[in-house]
N, C-alpha and C positions, 0 to 999 in steps of 0.2 A: 204605553211607552214599551219598547223592545230594549233588551239590554244584552250587548256582547259581552260573555265574560270568557277572559283567559285566566285559567287558575293552575298553578305551577304545583301538581300534586307533591312531588318531592320535598319541596321547602314549606309547602302550606301557604303559599303567596299568592295574592291576587294580583295578576299583571296588568289585566285591563278591564275596567267596568265602563263601556261606551253606551251611551244611551241613543236611541234613534226613535224618532217619531213614528206611530203605527203606519203611516202612508210611505216610510223608508224600509218596509220589510224586504224589499229586493235589493236595496243596498248592504243592509246588515247581513243578509245571507251571503252576498259576496264576500264580505269583509271575513265573515265566519269561515267560508271555504279557503280564502287566502290564508288565514292563520292556522287551519286543519293541515294543509298543503307544508307550510312551514315547519309545523309541529313534526309532521312524518319526516320531512325532508332532513331535519336537524337532529330526529330521533330525541325528541322532546317527550316528557310524559305530561303534557299539560291537558286540561280538561277544556275544551272550547264548547260553549253552550249558548244558545239565545234562550232568554227568559222573557216573559211578558209580566208586567205589573203595572199600577197604576202610577207609583211613584217610585223612586229609588228607596226612600225610607220603607216601603213595603217590600221590596226585595230585599234590602237587608234583614227585615224581620223574617221572612218567609225562608230565605237561603243564607243564614247566619255563617254557615261554615266557609263561605268564600269572603267574608268580611271581618272575621274573629279568630285571633288564634286557638289554639288548642288549649291552651290555660284558660283563656276567657270563656270558651265554650263549658271547660270542666267545671268552671267556677259557677257559672249559671246554672247547669244542671244539677251540682249540689244544692245551690239554694233553692231551686225549685223543689228538690226531694225534701229538703227539711222544712220547707212551706207546706208541702203536702202531708208530711208526718207530723206537723203540728196540727193541721186541719184535722187529721184522723184522729189523734189523740184527745181531740174535746169531744 
């Protein structure tokens, strides 16, 4: 699958996560270009990317920053650090 991501850097908000089948790469690229042009025209600070993943769940796991708030990411990082520290102390 191909996913078109439009992410507003300023607000940390995912604007678009549109899936495309692998055989729709030309359409996905056209849509990405349209969003890039709109981004520049409107002087927005959006991150527009095409990403490939087997499923949206895989994409959410590998590119969490597009889908989770800063607070959620911090909480996950703190929990991971705590878990690693516990493993190290054993």
